[in-house]
N, C-alpha and C positions, 0 to 999 in steps of 0.2 A: 557507692563504694569506690568508684574510680576517683572521685573528687579527693578522697583521703590520700590517694597515691599520686596526686598531681605533682606535688613538689619533687617527689622521688623520680617520677617518670620524666618530668621536664628536665631534671638535672642529669639524668642518665641517657635520655633519649634525644638525640639530635635528629631533627627532622631532615630527611635527605630528599633531594629532588633527583629524579632520573628522567632525563629528557629523551624521548624517542619520537621524533617527528613532532607532531602537535600534541602528543599525549604526555601529560605531566603526572608523575606518580609520587606519592608521599609514603614514606616508610616509618612506622612507629614501633618501638620496642614495647611489647606488652607482656605483662606478667602472667604466667600460667602455673597451675598447681602441679605437683608431682603425682604420678599415678599411685604411688604408695604414700599414704599420709604419715610423714615422719615428724610432724609438727611438735609432738611432745618430747622429742629427743633433741636437746640443745647442744650436745657434744657427741659426735660420732667418730670413733676411731677406725681407721682404715688399715687393715693388715696388708702386708706384701702378698702379691698373688702367688699362689702355689701351682706348680705344674704337676697335675695328677693324670696327665694324658698317657703316661707310660710311653712316651715318644722316644724311640731309639733311632740311632742313625741308620738309614738304609744301608744295605750291603755295599752300595756303590760309593759310600762316603769316602772321600780322599782317594778315589780311584776313577778310572775312565767311566764316563756316563754311558749307560746302555743304549742300544739302538732299537727302534721298533721294527716290526716286520717289513715295513715298506722301504727300508734303506737298503740300497744295493751294496752287497759286501765289497764290491770294487772300491768303495769310498771309505771303508772302515778306518784305514790308516790315516787318511786325511782328516777324518772327523773325530779323532781321539781328543777328548776334552776332559778336564777335571771337573768334579762335581761342584755345583753351585751351593751346596750345603756347607756353610762355613762352620769352622770350629767354634764351639761356645754359643751356637745359635739358640739353644734352649734357654740359657741364662739371659741372653739379649732380649728374647721374646717375653720372658717373665718380667723383666724390668720395664719393658714397653707397656705391658698390660697394667702393671702397678701404677705407672705414671699416668696412663690414660684414665684409669678409674678415679684416681685421686683428683685430677684436674676436672673430671666430669662432675663430680659431686661437690667439689669445693667452690660453690658459687658465691659464698659469703652472704647469702640472703636469709637463710632459715636457721642454720646451725653451724657450729664451729667444727672444723675437721682436724683430728689429730693425725699427723702424717705417718706413713708406714714405718719409718725408722723408729719413731718414738713408740708407736703401737707395738711393734715387734719387741722392743725393750720391755714394755709392760708385761707382755706375754711371757717373756723369758723369766722375769722376776716372779710373776704369778705362778708359773709352773714350778719354780724352785722352792717357793714357800708353801705350795699346795693349795693356794686359794686365789685363783685367777680373778674370780668375781670381785673379791675384796680389793685386790690390787687395782683393778680397773675403776671401781667405784671411788676408791680413795683418791684417784687422779681425775675425778670428775667426768668419767666416761659414762654416757647413758646407753649407747648402743655400739656394737662392733660390727664392721663390715668385712666379711671374709669372701674372697674371690679365688677361683681356681680355674685353670685351663683343663677342661674335661675332654677335649678332642683337638688333636693337632695333626694335620695331614700335609705331607709334602712328597712329591714325586717329580722325577725329571727323566727325560730321554731325548734322543735325537731322532727327528723324523725327516722324511723326504717327500716333497710334492713334485709331481711331474706335470708340466704343461703339455697336454696332448694336442694342442694346436701347434703344428710344426712351424719351425723358423728356419731361415737360411743364414749360415755363417758367412764370414768375409770371402771365403773361397767358393761360395755358392752351394755348398753342401747342405742337405736337409738334416736337421736335428731337433730333438725335443728337449727343451730347457728344463733343468732340474734345479730345485731350490732346497736347501737344507736348513733345518731349524733346531735350535735348542729349546725344548718345551719344558716349562715348569708348571706344575699344578699344586695348589695349596688351599688350605681352609682351616678354620679354627672355631671352637666353641668356648665361651667363658661363662661360668656359673657364679652366682653370688648368693650369699645368705646374710641377712641383716638380723642381728640378735639383740633383744632387749636384755641388757646386762643385769639390771636389778631383779627381773623376774625370770631370767634364764629361759626366755621364750622367743621363738622365731617370729620376727615381724613380717618378713617377706623373703621369698627366694625365687629365682628364675634363672633361665639360661638363654644367652644370646648366641646365635650361630650365623656364620657367614655361609654363602654358597661356596662351592669349589671353584676357584678362579684359575685362569690359565694365562700364562705369558709366553708368547712365541718370539724368539729372537733369531733373525736370519743370520746364519753364520757362513754361508757359502752358496755357490751356484755353478752351473756349467754355462758356457756361452759359445760352444762350437761343436762340430760333429766328432771331434776327438774324444769328447767326454771328460776332458781335463777339468779338475776341480779348481775353482777360484775362490779364495777365502775373502769374505766380506769383512769390512771394519765393523766391529761390534763390541758391546760391553755386556757382560753377564751380571744381572742383579742378584745379589746373594739371597739365599732363602730367608735369612733373618730380616733383611730389608723388606722383602715382599710381605712377609707376615706382619712385620711391625707397621707397615703402612695400612694393612688390612685392619689391624687392631684399632687404629685411629678412627675407623668408621663406626666403632661401637660407642664413641663418645656421646652422641646425641641420645642413643638408647638408654645408657646408664643415667644420663642427666634427666631425661624425661621420666624415668622410673623413680628416681630417688630424691630429686631436688626441685623445689620451685625455681623457675628460671624465666628468663626473658626470651621471647621469640619475636621476629619481625612480622608485622601485618602491613600489607601494602594496599593503599587506596589510590585509585586512578581518578583524577579530577574529570568531571564531565565537560564535554566540549561546549563551545559558545554556539548552541543551537536551540531555538532559532537565533541567528546571529544578531547581537546587539552591539553596536559600535562602542558604547560607553563601557562595555565589559572588557574590551581589549586591554585597558589599563590594569584591570584586575589580574589578567593572565600574565601581563608583564611583571606585576608585583610578585607573583608566584615565582617567576624565573629569577627575580632579584632577591628571593628569600625574604620579602617583606610581608610576613604572614599576617600581621594585624591589619595592614593596609588592604591586602587582598580580602581578608575576612569582612572588613567593613564594606568594601565595594560589592561583594557578592550578596551580603545580607541586605544592603540597601536596595539593590536591584530587585531582589526577590520581594522585598516589602513593597516597593513602588509599582512593579509591573507584574509580579507573580511569575517571573521567569524561573521555571522549575529547576533547570540545571544549575542556575546561580544559587538557588536555595540548597540544593544537594551539596554543592561545593562549600557553601557556608557551614553546613552541618558537619562536613568532614573536618573543617578547621576548628569549629567549636569543640569537636571531640578530641582533636589533637591538643587543644588548650586545656583539656580537663573539664570542660563544661558539658558534661555528659547528658544531663537532663534536657538542656536546651537543644543539643544535637538530636536526641531521640524524639523530642516533641516536634521538631521541625520536619523530620523525615515522615512522621505519622501524619502531620498536617498536609504535607505535599502528596502523600499517597491518597488521602481522603479527597483532595481536590482534583487530582489527576488520574488516579487509578493506575498509575505507572508502577510496574513491579520493581523498577530500579530503586524507588524510594523504600519499598517494603524490604527488599533485599538488604539495603544499607542499614535500615533499622535493626534487622536481625543480626547483622554483623556487629553492630555496636553492642547489642544485648549479649551476644555470645562472648565478646571480649570482656565486657563488664562482669558477667557471671563468672568467667574464668578468674579474673583478678580478685573477685570476692572470695572464691574458693581458695586461691593461693594465700590471701590474707588470713583466712581462718586457719590454714595450715601453719603459717608463720607464727601466729599468735596462740596456737593451741598448747595446752599443757597436758593433754590426754595421751597416755602411752598405749597405743593400740595393740602393741605386742603382748600385753599382759594376759591375754586370753589365747595366744597362739600356741602352736605345738611346742613341746619341750625341746630345748636346744641341747647340744652335747659339748659345750665348752668345758675344758678341763678345769677342775678346781671348784666347780659350783657345788 
């Protein structure tokens, strides 16, 4: 199966060398299937993300940030700060989610993606004429992806930490250093529903959630027995920026769920043990990215002397070149001769990658719409 993908993979996959001491590693982009088989759907329309979290601005929005109980009231005036919750944060976060999801599923491998602005226009027209399904189908849409923010959390406050190990200031007086922080806590959940347009059935749905993150920014400190407040140089990150960066972390989850895609597999070449002087040129060839030269040298050494590590390195390079059968046969042969588990482990890695690529190919070439038997959807106009 991998042989069929050789041209595609060699075109898209540049073999990279990472040198760490004497260890040389090769990285291959390998095709993996989506968790949800969307192969029968050749055009998927992505809606703009909806904010259904009912997130309202906290009471401290556009006002002084509250203090937690640890803060000494003596410092309240010095610690008066405006909220980091920026105006229009909700819209910025929704736009970031829409952009992330569109880029995550639009890999260009399995299906065409209709962008959110065009999808939203189809929905507007479909709602106005009372038949959303027909509007989508008339424009070639097989499935529609709806996403929504179902949970959005943001909180902020000022805290104080006291170093109970005493220090002495310039005058020799003992004091306990205090540090003051602007603390921001935030988290988000995004749900999706993928619907088969023709059959008005749900293909798949799920929710991805972050944990609650915390960012602490030191804003001031004391440094002598007087207890005087000294302001630190600092920059407050806006709430929308924090959550926007958090949303980017969902990219891999959405891509793995809904689109065949490429992932890197790393193979570390085996060392020259037992050391054979003639193999030094093979390792030099790897360093110089002369793959075929290195392959020939490793393969010849294994054939002539039975050097197991040379054989395993040759197998890796055969696999990288798309000669899967030869690579797997060589690892099996080495395992039978040596009983070395490294050969067996390498064989099963080759098999796992090949099986995944076969599954991804079947998804890409499939015409079966798996959502035809799913739960009924609720799109307007069906």
